[in-house]
C-alpha angles and dihedrals in degrees: 000000000000121000123214118208113182131183145116093269091202082181116350111229143177097280089060093045098043095049092044091052093050091051091045092053096042093050094037090227119195089216138000116206123202108208115192113209115236097197111012109207097200103047142034119292118271120259095216113064125245098265091048094051091047088050093050093051091049092052092046095054101030096114098035115104115230096015119111138167120236117197100188096116089054090057094050122086121232130022118347100244113184091213090063090047093051091046092053093047090049090053090051099042106035117205098349109133109260119200119200108204116211135175115231092256091056090046091055090050093049096108089065093057122104110269088344096170089065093063094080089054091055102039147359113262116227114192122203104218121228122199112254096017116117132189118236115266094217138032137050097312092049089050091050091054094043093053099040107029113130125199099187117068092205091069092067090071094052098066132034093232148347110085134105116210129180121214132189114228137175112282108229114178095215123126135182089229091059092047092051091048091052093050092049091051091050095250123133119249091191113151091027093082135014115289091235089058092048092048089052091050089052094046092049094043092232128172096018096304113159118179129331119340120228112266090014 
């Protein structure tokens, strides 16, 4: 199985990395691909450019077996629709099981995604649960979960797509927004993200950084 972890990664941090690792291990994924979005259609545009965000992901996962970075959305013009990304992966990889990894917030917002009902035809959907977050009891999203929810993890490897599976992961209260705010204020976000990523941010002068940060 191949896992797909999309996002802006502006910048990538330990909450991304830890949850990705836990999903990778629980599903015994052959590969987990981080796919930075070029033009995210559902949120504000990234502050770091496409190449910088790709570089930061590559630095963050460079020593982690089974994790790779895929720049296909950065090479495609227009909005970065996940349905197009999964379709291109399916064309390349054939019938290998694909697993789209989503946080609960992204799952709840799925009906706003472009051609969202096609996603389950192209991949399994793995949802990282968050305490206190609940799925709707009615509507299209509730129906999708009702029809496709899978309770046995082994079934994900038996088909290329079509299941929804929920997974518990560590809850790390780290956000890219907070990291950017710290940097803009001249405060160090060290230990919230990999040192290699922070060093890159400082070298590139990203997020309003000017000069050396206190404490490194």
